[in-house]
N, CA, C and O atoms as a Tinker XYZ file with bonds, in Angstrom:
   468  protein
     1  N     23.340000    9.939000  -93.782000    73     2
     2  CA    22.766000   11.460000  -93.504000    64     1     3
     3  C     23.807000   12.378000  -93.050000    63     2     4     5
     4  O     24.515000   12.157000  -92.068000    81     3
     5  N     23.886000   13.467000  -93.829000    73     3     6
     6  CA    24.746000   14.586000  -93.581000    64     5     7
     7  C     24.198000   15.556000  -92.634000    63     6     8     9
     8  O     23.018000   15.903000  -92.675000    81     7
     9  N     25.125000   16.044000  -91.695000    73     7    10
    10  CA    24.795000   17.105000  -90.641000    64     9    11
    11  C     25.766000   18.102000  -90.715000    63    10    12    13
    12  O     26.928000   17.713000  -90.826000    81    11
    13  N     25.517000   19.489000  -90.674000    73    11    14
    14  CA    26.330000   20.472000  -90.726000    64    13    15
    15  C     26.303000   21.134000  -89.260000    63    14    16    17
    16  O     25.192000   21.327000  -88.766000    81    15
    17  N     27.303000   21.449000  -88.623000    73    15    18
    18  CA    27.344000   21.939000  -87.472000    64    17    19
    19  C     28.242000   23.292000  -87.430000    63    18    20    21
    20  O     29.458000   23.191000  -87.591000    81    19
    21  N     27.673000   24.487000  -87.224000    73    19    22
    22  CA    28.340000   25.864000  -87.393000    64    21    23
    23  C     28.566000   26.236000  -85.930000    63    22    24    25
    24  O     27.731000   25.991000  -85.059000    81    23
    25  N     29.738000   26.842000  -85.698000    73    23    26
    26  CA    30.160000   27.442000  -84.584000    64    25    27
    27  C     30.975000   28.528000  -84.490000    63    26    28    29
    28  O     31.423000   28.950000  -85.556000    81    27
    29  N     31.336000   29.187000  -83.310000    73    27    30
    30  CA    32.373000   30.462000  -83.431000    64    29    31
    31  C     31.781000   31.675000  -83.517000    63    30    32    33
    32  O     32.461000   32.699000  -83.577000    81    31
    33  N     30.419000   31.690000  -83.532000    73    31    34
    34  CA    29.753000   33.110000  -83.465000    64    33    35
    35  C     29.965000   33.769000  -82.154000    63    34    36    37
    36  O     30.556000   33.166000  -81.259000    81    35
    37  N     29.488000   35.048000  -81.982000    73    35    38
    38  CA    29.277000   35.687000  -80.795000    64    37    39
    39  C     29.324000   37.208000  -80.786000    63    38    40    41
    40  O     29.170000   37.801000  -81.853000    81    39
    41  N     29.473000   37.702000  -79.955000    73    39    42
    42  CA    29.436000   39.477000  -80.030000    64    41    43
    43  C     30.833000   40.048000  -80.016000    63    42    44    45
    44  O     31.751000   39.791000  -79.236000    81    43
    45  N     30.806000   40.788000  -80.931000    73    43    46
    46  CA    32.150000   41.422000  -80.944000    64    45    47
    47  C     32.080000   43.008000  -81.437000    63    46    48    49
    48  O     31.139000   43.407000  -82.124000    81    47
    49  N     33.015000   43.748000  -81.077000    73    47    50
    50  CA    32.943000   45.236000  -81.346000    64    49    51
    51  C     33.276000   45.423000  -82.871000    63    50    52    53
    52  O     33.985000   44.640000  -83.502000    81    51
    53  N     32.656000   46.606000  -83.418000    73    51    54
    54  CA    33.246000   46.816000  -84.807000    64    53    55
    55  C     34.629000   46.943000  -84.899000    63    54    56    57
    56  O     35.293000   47.573000  -84.076000    81    55
    57  N     35.104000   46.351000  -85.899000    73    55    58
    58  CA    36.766000   46.354000  -86.016000    64    57    59
    59  C     37.269000   45.015000  -85.601000    63    58    60    61
    60  O     38.375000   44.706000  -86.045000    81    59
    61  N     36.635000   44.136000  -84.804000    73    59    62
    62  CA    37.000000   42.990000  -84.634000    64    61    63
    63  C     36.993000   41.778000  -85.308000    63    62    64    65
    64  O     36.705000   41.896000  -86.499000    81    63
    65  N     37.240000   40.536000  -84.887000    73    63    66
    66  CA    37.444000   39.464000  -85.713000    64    65    67
    67  C     36.817000   38.227000  -85.012000    63    66    68    69
    68  O     36.711000   38.201000  -83.786000    81    67
    69  N     36.447000   37.312000  -85.715000    73    67    70
    70  CA    35.876000   36.005000  -85.405000    64    69    71
    71  C     36.243000   35.033000  -86.437000    63    70    72    73
    72  O     36.469000   35.378000  -87.597000    81    71
    73  N     36.311000   33.737000  -85.999000    73    71    74
    74  CA    36.332000   32.710000  -86.968000    64    73    75
    75  C     35.343000   31.625000  -86.771000    63    74    76    77
    76  O     35.065000   31.077000  -85.704000    81    75
    77  N     34.912000   31.419000  -87.792000    73    75    78
    78  CA    33.467000   30.540000  -87.926000    64    77    79
    79  C     33.989000   29.257000  -88.221000    63    78    80    81
    80  O     35.000000   29.149000  -88.914000    81    79
    81  N     33.322000   28.157000  -87.705000    73    79    82
    82  CA    33.773000   26.830000  -88.134000    64    81    83
    83  C     32.481000   26.042000  -88.308000    63    82    84    85
    84  O     31.511000   26.122000  -87.555000    81    83
    85  N     32.593000   25.175000  -89.525000    73    83    86
    86  CA    31.645000   24.191000  -89.937000    64    85    87
    87  C     32.147000   22.866000  -90.017000    63    86    88    89
    88  O     33.025000   22.565000  -90.826000    81    87
    89  N     31.583000   21.962000  -89.135000    73    87    90
    90  CA    31.777000   20.619000  -89.344000    64    89    91
    91  C     30.774000   19.894000  -90.117000    63    90    92    93
    92  O     29.573000   20.148000  -90.017000    81    91
    93  N     31.273000   18.949000  -90.926000    73    91    94
    94  CA    30.120000   18.221000  -91.790000    64    93    95
    95  C     30.481000   16.741000  -91.217000    63    94    96    97
    96  O     31.634000   16.324000  -91.112000    81    95
    97  N     29.465000   16.111000  -90.909000    73    95    98
    98  CA    29.478000   14.811000  -90.605000    64    97    99
    99  C     28.447000   13.996000  -91.576000    63    98   100   101
   100  O     27.516000   14.512000  -92.193000    81    99
   101  N     28.820000   12.563000  -91.582000    73    99   102
   102  CA    28.068000   11.906000  -92.507000    64   101   103
   103  C     28.773000   11.749000  -93.755000    63   102   104   105
   104  O     29.957000   12.056000  -93.895000    81   103
   105  N     27.965000   11.219000  -94.754000    73   103   106
   106  CA    28.323000   10.944000  -96.099000    64   105   107
   107  C     28.484000   12.172000  -97.068000    63   106   108   109
   108  O     27.603000   12.560000  -97.835000    81   107
   109  N     29.727000   12.728000  -96.927000    73   107   110
   110  CA    29.838000   14.099000  -97.666000    64   109   111
   111  C     31.247000   13.995000  -98.374000    63   110   112   113
   112  O     32.175000   13.435000  -97.791000    81   111
   113  N     31.400000   14.539000  -99.635000    73   111   114
   114  CA    32.391000   14.555000 -100.358000    64   113   115
   115  C     33.309000   15.694000  -99.518000    63   114   116   117
   116  O     32.886000   16.796000  -99.169000    81   115
   117  N     34.707000   15.154000  -99.269000    73   115   118
   118  CA    35.633000   16.018000  -98.364000    64   117   119
   119  C     35.863000   17.325000  -99.378000    63   118   120   121
   120  O     36.101000   18.415000  -98.858000    81   119
   121  N     35.795000   17.213000 -100.749000    73   119   122
   122  CA    36.197000   18.310000 -101.451000    64   121   123
   123  C     34.869000   18.908000 -102.273000    63   122   124   125
   124  O     34.778000   19.434000 -103.382000    81   123
   125  N     34.028000   18.642000 -101.398000    73   123   126
   126  CA    32.838000   19.344000 -102.206000    64   125   127
   127  C     32.765000   20.909000 -102.169000    63   126   128   129
   128  O     33.231000   21.470000 -101.177000    81   127
   129  N     32.198000   21.678000 -103.207000    73   127   130
   130  CA    32.253000   22.962000 -103.089000    64   129   131
   131  C     31.138000   23.506000 -102.054000    63   130   132   133
   132  O     29.960000   23.154000 -102.104000    81   131
   133  N     31.581000   24.265000 -101.262000    73   131   134
   134  CA    31.036000   24.731000 -100.062000    64   133   135
   135  C     30.929000   26.344000  -99.892000    63   134   136   137
   136  O     31.805000   27.115000 -100.285000    81   135
   137  N     29.920000   26.676000  -99.351000    73   135   138
   138  CA    29.585000   28.100000  -99.200000    64   137   139
   139  C     29.255000   28.688000  -97.577000    63   138   140   141
   140  O     28.762000   27.989000  -96.691000    81   139
   141  N     29.578000   29.862000  -97.457000    73   139   142
   142  CA    29.217000   30.459000  -96.282000    64   141   143
   143  C     28.166000   31.462000  -96.627000    63   142   144   145
   144  O     28.334000   32.265000  -97.544000    81   143
   145  N     27.011000   31.421000  -95.851000    73   143   146
   146  CA    25.846000   31.956000  -96.242000    64   145   147
   147  C     25.373000   32.847000  -94.771000    63   146   148   149
   148  O     25.659000   32.430000  -93.649000    81   147
   149  N     24.636000   34.082000  -95.010000    73   147   150
   150  CA    24.236000   34.722000  -93.826000    64   149   151
   151  C     22.706000   35.296000  -93.940000    63   150   152   153
   152  O     22.238000   35.761000  -94.980000    81   151
   153  N     22.023000   35.190000  -92.731000    73   151   154
   154  CA    20.614000   35.744000  -92.914000    64   153   155
   155  C     20.578000   36.731000  -91.706000    63   154   156   157
   156  O     20.705000   36.357000  -90.540000    81   155
   157  N     20.373000   38.161000  -92.132000    73   155   158
   158  CA    20.181000   39.017000  -91.207000    64   157   159
   159  C     18.547000   39.072000  -90.882000    63   158   160   161
   160  O     17.692000   38.537000  -91.588000    81   159
   161  N     18.328000   39.732000  -89.824000    73   159   162
   162  CA    16.801000   39.840000  -89.371000    64   161   163
   163  C     15.875000   40.634000  -90.368000    63   162   164   165
   164  O     16.044000   41.848000  -90.484000    81   163
   165  N     14.985000   40.038000  -91.028000    73   163   166
   166  CA    13.963000   40.632000  -91.831000    64   165   167
   167  C     14.575000   40.469000  -93.451000    63   166   168   169
   168  O     13.939000   40.911000  -94.408000    81   167
   169  N     15.798000   39.824000  -93.589000    73   167   170
   170  CA    16.276000   39.798000  -94.897000    64   169   171
   171  C     16.431000   38.459000  -95.422000    63   170   172   173
   172  O     16.192000   37.581000  -94.592000    81   171
   173  N     16.783000   38.043000  -96.640000    73   171   174
   174  CA    16.760000   36.832000  -97.250000    64   173   175
   175  C     18.283000   36.348000  -97.053000    63   174   176   177
   176  O     19.255000   37.101000  -97.112000    81   175
   177  N     18.322000   35.023000  -96.819000    73   175   178
   178  CA    19.729000   34.396000  -96.669000    64   177   179
   179  C     20.449000   34.904000  -97.980000    63   178   180   181
   180  O     19.818000   35.143000  -99.009000    81   179
   181  N     21.870000   35.055000  -97.863000    73   179   182
   182  CA    22.683000   35.458000  -98.850000    64   181   183
   183  C     23.827000   34.752000  -98.788000    63   182   184   185
   184  O     24.268000   34.331000  -97.718000    81   183
   185  N     24.454000   34.548000 -100.033000    73   183   186
   186  CA    25.756000   33.959000 -100.065000    64   185   187
   187  C     26.774000   35.043000  -99.924000    63   186   188   189
   188  O     26.703000   36.142000 -100.474000    81   187
   189  N     27.818000   34.589000  -99.058000    73   187   190
   190  CA    28.946000   35.596000  -98.686000    64   189   191
   191  C     30.347000   35.046000  -99.189000    63   190   192   193
   192  O     31.208000   35.837000  -99.572000    81   191
   193  N     30.550000   33.728000  -99.181000    73   191   194
   194  CA    31.933000   33.342000  -99.750000    64   193   195
   195  C     31.582000   31.960000 -100.251000    63   194   196   197
   196  O     30.634000   31.315000  -99.802000    81   195
   197  N     32.448000   31.510000 -101.267000    73   195   198
   198  CA    32.491000   30.069000 -101.755000    64   197   199
   199  C     33.783000   29.565000 -101.839000    63   198   200   201
   200  O     34.686000   30.337000 -102.161000    81   199
   201  N     34.028000   28.363000 -101.597000    73   199   202
   202  CA    35.240000   27.704000 -101.888000    64   201   203
   203  C     34.952000   26.530000 -102.704000    63   202   204   205
   204  O     34.208000   25.656000 -102.259000    81   203
   205  N     35.521000   26.431000 -103.954000    73   203   206
   206  CA    35.452000   25.366000 -104.883000    64   205   207
   207  C     36.792000   24.676000 -104.630000    63   206   208   209
   208  O     37.888000   25.233000 -104.566000    81   207
   209  N     36.499000   23.230000 -104.482000    73   207   210
   210  CA    37.707000   22.384000 -104.426000    64   209   211
   211  C     38.449000   22.697000 -103.343000    63   210   212   213
   212  O     37.961000   22.895000 -102.230000    81   211
   213  N     39.719000   22.761000 -103.627000    73   211   214
   214  CA    40.804000   23.040000 -102.655000    64   213   215
   215  C     40.989000   24.514000 -102.416000    63   214   216   217
   216  O     40.934000   24.947000 -101.265000    81   215
   217  N     41.222000   25.367000 -103.518000    73   215   218
   218  CA    41.546000   26.764000 -103.419000    64   217   219
   219  C     40.804000   27.766000 -103.947000    63   218   220   221
   220  O     40.959000   28.931000 -103.581000    81   219
   221  N     39.951000   27.416000 -104.833000    73   219   222
   222  CA    39.235000   28.557000 -105.646000    64   221   223
   223  C     38.288000   29.214000 -104.825000    63   222   224   225
   224  O     37.342000   28.530000 -104.436000    81   223
   225  N     38.351000   30.477000 -104.459000    73   223   226
   226  CA    37.469000   31.200000 -103.512000    64   225   227
   227  C     36.932000   32.479000 -104.262000    63   226   228   229
   228  O     37.633000   33.095000 -105.065000    81   227
   229  N     35.510000   32.870000 -103.912000    73   227   230
   230  CA    35.024000   34.112000 -104.436000    64   229   231
   231  C     34.311000   34.421000 -103.144000    63   230   232   233
   232  O     34.054000   33.646000 -102.223000    81   231
   233  N     33.998000   35.924000 -103.275000    73   231   234
   234  CA    33.333000   36.652000 -102.157000    64   233   235
   235  C     32.429000   37.713000 -102.506000    63   234   236   237
   236  O     32.643000   38.357000 -103.534000    81   235
   237  N     31.471000   37.964000 -101.791000    73   235   238
   238  CA    30.500000   38.835000 -102.202000    64   237   239
   239  C     31.220000   40.277000 -101.750000    63   238   240   241
   240  O     31.856000   40.450000 -100.710000    81   239
   241  N     30.960000   41.272000 -102.797000    73   239   242
   242  CA    31.592000   42.519000 -102.573000    64   241   243
   243  C     31.505000   43.063000 -101.156000    63   242   244   245
   244  O     32.390000   43.784000 -100.697000    81   243
   245  N     30.539000   42.746000 -100.543000    73   243   246
   246  CA    30.303000   43.475000  -99.086000    64   245   247
   247  C     31.300000   42.758000  -98.117000    63   246   248   249
   248  O     31.488000   43.186000  -96.978000    81   247
   249  N     31.949000   41.621000  -98.624000    73   247   250
   250  CA    32.932000   41.090000  -97.388000    64   249   251
   251  C     34.465000   40.883000  -98.027000    63   250   252   253
   252  O     35.440000   40.520000  -97.370000    81   251
   253  N     34.459000   41.147000  -99.233000    73   251   254
   254  CA    35.747000   40.935000 -100.087000    64   253   255
   255  C     36.773000   41.712000  -99.426000    63   254   256   257
   256  O     36.533000   42.873000  -99.094000    81   255
   257  N     37.993000   41.126000  -99.189000    73   255   258
   258  CA    39.046000   41.719000  -98.478000    64   257   259
   259  C     39.089000   41.724000  -96.980000    63   258   260   261
   260  O     40.050000   42.112000  -96.315000    81   259
   261  N     37.900000   41.232000  -96.486000    73   259   262
   262  CA    37.735000   41.076000  -94.905000    64   261   263
   263  C     37.604000   39.678000  -94.431000    63   262   264   265
   264  O     38.109000   39.309000  -93.371000    81   263
   265  N     36.968000   38.949000  -95.167000    73   263   266
   266  CA    36.608000   37.588000  -94.911000    64   265   267
   267  C     37.425000   36.684000  -95.730000    63   266   268   269
   268  O     37.760000   37.071000  -96.850000    81   267
   269  N     37.822000   35.414000  -95.269000    73   267   270
   270  CA    38.598000   34.433000  -95.843000    64   269   271
   271  C     37.681000   32.965000  -95.410000    63   270   272   273
   272  O     37.244000   32.606000  -94.317000    81   271
   273  N     37.621000   32.409000  -96.586000    73   271   274
   274  CA    37.096000   31.035000  -96.546000    64   273   275
   275  C     38.217000   29.998000  -96.621000    63   274   276   277
   276  O     39.081000   30.197000  -97.475000    81   275
   277  N     38.317000   28.920000  -95.843000    73   275   278
   278  CA    39.010000   27.813000  -96.187000    64   277   279
   279  C     38.730000   26.494000  -95.589000    63   278   280   281
   280  O     37.713000   26.403000  -94.902000    81   279
   281  N     39.374000   25.605000  -95.725000    73   279   282
   282  CA    38.893000   24.246000  -95.435000    64   281   283
   283  C     40.084000   23.445000  -94.859000    63   282   284   285
   284  O     41.242000   23.649000  -95.224000    81   283
   285  N     39.686000   22.405000  -93.821000    73   283   286
   286  CA    40.444000   21.314000  -93.488000    64   285   287
   287  C     39.965000   20.108000  -93.776000    63   286   288   289
   288  O     39.122000   19.595000  -93.040000    81   287
   289  N     40.493000   19.401000  -95.032000    73   287   290
   290  CA    39.576000   18.400000  -95.630000    64   289   291
   291  C     39.774000   17.133000  -94.501000    63   290   292   293
   292  O     38.814000   16.440000  -94.164000    81   291
   293  N     40.990000   16.951000  -94.026000    73   291   294
   294  CA    41.135000   15.859000  -93.293000    64   293   295
   295  C     40.147000   16.121000  -91.876000    63   294   296   297
   296  O     40.032000   15.168000  -91.105000    81   295
   297  N     39.575000   17.177000  -91.612000    73   295   298
   298  CA    38.655000   17.139000  -90.476000    64   297   299
   299  C     37.093000   17.497000  -91.040000    63   298   300   301
   300  O     36.157000   17.882000  -90.340000    81   299
   301  N     37.078000   17.250000  -92.558000    73   299   302
   302  CA    35.761000   17.712000  -92.724000    64   301   303
   303  C     35.144000   19.051000  -92.167000    63   302   304   305
   304  O     33.989000   19.157000  -91.754000    81   303
   305  N     36.009000   19.978000  -92.213000    73   303   306
   306  CA    35.715000   21.335000  -91.483000    64   305   307
   307  C     36.057000   22.432000  -92.503000    63   306   308   309
   308  O     37.026000   22.402000  -93.262000    81   307
   309  N     35.228000   23.304000  -92.430000    73   307   310
   310  CA    35.199000   24.546000  -93.323000    64   309   311
   311  C     35.364000   25.826000  -92.150000    63   310   312   313
   312  O     34.808000   25.835000  -91.052000    81   311
   313  N     36.148000   26.737000  -92.615000    73   311   314
   314  CA    36.201000   27.891000  -91.664000    64   313   315
   315  C     35.710000   29.184000  -92.606000    63   314   316   317
   316  O     35.656000   29.149000  -93.836000    81   315
   317  N     35.390000   30.240000  -91.835000    73   315   318
   318  CA    35.352000   31.516000  -92.091000    64   317   319
   319  C     36.079000   32.431000  -91.324000    63   318   320   321
   320  O     35.666000   32.589000  -90.175000    81   319
   321  N     37.131000   33.122000  -91.698000    73   319   322
   322  CA    37.776000   34.009000  -90.850000    64   321   323
   323  C     37.139000   35.468000  -91.288000    63   322   324   325
   324  O     37.135000   35.889000  -92.445000    81   323
   325  N     36.633000   36.115000  -90.209000    73   323   326
   326  CA    36.063000   37.411000  -90.346000    64   325   327
   327  C     37.018000   38.462000  -89.816000    63   326   328   329
   328  O     37.529000   38.288000  -88.710000    81   327
   329  N     37.278000   39.495000  -90.503000    73   327   330
   330  CA    38.043000   40.539000  -89.860000    64   329   331
   331  C     37.355000   41.738000  -90.257000    63   330   332   333
   332  O     36.435000   41.743000  -91.075000    81   331
   333  N     37.873000   42.899000  -89.589000    73   331   334
   334  CA    37.385000   44.134000  -89.763000    64   333   335
   335  C     35.839000   44.186000  -89.853000    63   334   336   337
   336  O     35.274000   44.870000  -90.706000    81   335
   337  N     35.159000   43.416000  -88.915000    73   335   338
   338  CA    33.750000   43.167000  -88.777000    64   337   339
   339  C     33.119000   44.684000  -88.511000    63   338   340   341
   340  O     33.557000   45.533000  -87.735000    81   339
   341  N     31.939000   44.773000  -89.401000    73   339   342
   342  CA    30.981000   45.933000  -89.192000    64   341   343
   343  C     29.731000   45.609000  -88.653000    63   342   344   345
   344  O     29.486000   44.403000  -88.653000    81   343
   345  N     28.774000   46.431000  -88.141000    73   343   346
   346  CA    27.503000   46.088000  -87.703000    64   345   347
   347  C     26.775000   45.450000  -88.659000    63   346   348   349
   348  O     26.015000   44.511000  -88.424000    81   347
   349  N     27.014000   46.005000  -89.906000    73   347   350
   350  CA    25.906000   45.371000  -90.860000    64   349   351
   351  C     26.427000   43.872000  -91.367000    63   350   352   353
   352  O     25.930000   43.345000  -92.362000    81   351
   353  N     27.288000   43.352000  -90.725000    73   351   354
   354  CA    27.771000   41.740000  -90.761000    64   353   355
   355  C     26.774000   41.220000  -89.742000    63   354   356   357
   356  O     26.670000   40.004000  -89.903000    81   355
   357  N     25.979000   41.665000  -88.732000    73   355   358
   358  CA    25.200000   40.946000  -88.025000    64   357   359
   359  C     24.110000   40.328000  -88.751000    63   358   360   361
   360  O     23.254000   40.870000  -89.450000    81   359
   361  N     24.311000   38.887000  -88.424000    73   359   362
   362  CA    23.573000   37.819000  -89.085000    64   361   363
   363  C     23.729000   36.437000  -88.228000    63   362   364   365
   364  O     24.533000   36.223000  -87.320000    81   363
   365  N     22.807000   35.620000  -88.729000    73   363   366
   366  CA    23.112000   34.245000  -88.426000    64   365   367
   367  C     23.828000   33.728000  -89.578000    63   366   368   369
   368  O     23.344000   33.933000  -90.692000    81   367
   369  N     24.977000   33.050000  -89.453000    73   367   370
   370  CA    25.688000   32.375000  -90.476000    64   369   371
   371  C     25.690000   30.940000  -90.557000    63   370   372   373
   372  O     25.700000   30.229000  -89.552000    81   371
   373  N     25.683000   30.551000  -91.600000    73   371   374
   374  CA    25.402000   28.992000  -92.156000    64   373   375
   375  C     26.452000   28.765000  -93.257000    63   374   376   377
   376  O     26.898000   29.582000  -94.063000    81   375
   377  N     26.759000   27.370000  -93.088000    73   375   378
   378  CA    27.557000   26.799000  -94.293000    64   377   379
   379  C     26.867000   25.809000  -94.937000    63   378   380   381
   380  O     26.059000   25.184000  -94.250000    81   379
   381  N     26.998000   25.493000  -96.172000    73   379   382
   382  CA    26.071000   24.642000  -96.937000    64   381   383
   383  C     26.840000   24.446000  -98.427000    63   382   384   385
   384  O     27.719000   25.197000  -98.850000    81   383
   385  N     26.394000   23.454000  -99.010000    73   383   386
   386  CA    26.926000   23.170000 -100.193000    64   385   387
   387  C     26.649000   24.371000 -101.156000    63   386   388   389
   388  O     25.864000   25.263000 -100.832000    81   387
   389  N     27.349000   24.369000 -102.409000    73   387   390
   390  CA    27.238000   25.489000 -103.422000    64   389   391
   391  C     27.314000   24.780000 -104.689000    63   390   392   393
   392  O     28.123000   23.858000 -104.792000    81   391
   393  N     26.463000   25.144000 -105.800000    73   391   394
   394  CA    25.333000   26.039000 -105.552000    64   393   395
   395  C     24.076000   25.507000 -104.819000    63   394   396   397
   396  O     23.141000   26.260000 -104.550000    81   395
   397  N     24.077000   24.263000 -104.522000    73   395   398
   398  CA    22.929000   23.606000 -104.067000    64   397   399
   399  C     23.175000   23.100000 -102.670000    63   398   400   401
   400  O     24.320000   22.726000 -102.419000    81   399
   401  N     22.327000   23.040000 -101.796000    73   399   402
   402  CA    22.197000   22.745000 -100.416000    64   401   403
   403  C     23.058000   20.985000 -100.354000    63   402   404   405
   404  O     22.866000   20.232000 -101.308000    81   403
   405  N     23.699000   20.653000  -99.506000    73   403   406
   406  CA    24.107000   19.268000  -99.610000    64   405   407
   407  C     22.873000   18.302000  -99.692000    63   406   408   409
   408  O     22.736000   17.384000 -100.501000    81   407
   409  N     21.963000   18.697000  -98.664000    73   407   410
   410  CA    20.790000   17.627000  -98.692000    64   409   411
   411  C     19.677000   18.500000  -99.072000    63   410   412   413
   412  O     19.637000   19.538000  -98.412000    81   411
   413  N     18.748000   18.358000  -99.973000    73   411   414
   414  CA    17.589000   19.287000 -100.427000    64   413   415
   415  C     16.948000   19.812000  -99.272000    63   414   416   417
   416  O     16.440000   19.060000  -98.440000    81   415
   417  N     16.935000   21.030000  -99.166000    73   415   418
   418  CA    15.976000   21.845000  -97.994000    64   417   419
   419  C     16.836000   21.834000  -96.637000    63   418   420   421
   420  O     16.337000   22.361000  -95.643000    81   419
   421  N     18.009000   21.298000  -96.567000    73   419   422
   422  CA    18.583000   21.033000  -95.175000    64   421   423
   423  C     19.518000   22.215000  -94.760000    63   422   424   425
   424  O     20.447000   22.521000  -95.508000    81   423
   425  N     19.343000   22.760000  -93.812000    73   423   426
   426  CA    20.298000   23.991000  -93.277000    64   425   427
   427  C     20.598000   23.617000  -91.698000    63   426   428   429
   428  O     19.731000   23.352000  -90.865000    81   427
   429  N     21.945000   23.652000  -91.489000    73   427   430
   430  CA    22.131000   23.609000  -89.952000    64   429   431
   431  C     21.362000   24.572000  -89.090000    63   430   432   433
   432  O     20.431000   25.259000  -89.511000    81   431
   433  N     21.851000   24.576000  -87.750000    73   431   434
   434  CA    21.338000   25.703000  -86.851000    64   433   435
   435  C     22.057000   26.936000  -86.997000    63   434   436   437
   436  O     21.584000   27.908000  -86.409000    81   435
   437  N     22.995000   27.072000  -87.594000    73   435   438
   438  CA    23.767000   28.321000  -87.867000    64   437   439
   439  C     24.353000   28.830000  -86.621000    63   438   440   441
   440  O     24.053000   28.280000  -85.561000    81   439
   441  N     25.350000   30.060000  -86.651000    73   439   442
   442  CA    25.746000   30.479000  -85.661000    64   441   443
   443  C     25.724000   32.006000  -85.729000    63   442   444   445
   444  O     26.107000   32.615000  -86.728000    81   443
   445  N     25.167000   32.718000  -84.402000    73   443   446
   446  CA    24.744000   34.013000  -84.439000    64   445   447
   447  C     26.040000   34.870000  -84.525000    63   446   448   449
   448  O     26.961000   34.496000  -83.799000    81   447
   449  N     26.241000   35.917000  -85.270000    73   447   450
   450  CA    27.365000   36.895000  -85.054000    64   449   451
   451  C     26.648000   38.282000  -85.034000    63   450   452   453
   452  O     25.809000   38.698000  -85.833000    81   451
   453  N     27.121000   38.841000  -84.045000    73   451   454
   454  CA    26.385000   40.250000  -83.694000    64   453   455
   455  C     27.649000   41.136000  -83.461000    63   454   456   457
   456  O     28.497000   40.857000  -82.613000    81   455
   457  N     27.708000   42.207000  -84.267000    73   455   458
   458  CA    28.723000   43.200000  -84.351000    64   457   459
   459  C     28.108000   44.477000  -83.608000    63   458   460   461
   460  O     27.224000   45.082000  -84.215000    81   459
   461  N     28.494000   44.936000  -82.359000    73   459   462
   462  CA    27.747000   45.955000  -81.831000    64   461   463
   463  C     28.922000   46.457000  -80.797000    63   462   464   465
   464  O     29.810000   45.714000  -80.378000    81   463
   465  N     28.757000   47.987000  -80.423000    73   463   466
   466  CA    29.424000   48.562000  -79.336000    64   465   467
   467  C     28.771000   48.013000  -78.046000    63   466   468
   468  O     29.185000   48.372000  -76.943000    81   467
């Protein structure tokens, strides 16, 4: 059984930085294609970053140049470095497989990111 545990969120001022972590436990391919998603209040969950294999990355236009996705395969951990944060980045952030969830319908608890004065 796979579990995903996101952490690293918090309250930060505009222009600040956070690094999110996602630890995967259970039977998971260490080199699986993974994404970071976010869901703001009243909005649908959206994909913000994808890491395919070891290095191939892609980003939503809204975060391109500010966010960086990476992985530590030895630790089964994925990261999302977020710089120059904006209030519109406020959301609950989740990691999961891409383009499909690791387990059908399964999402971790997510981690709250709030960007505010």
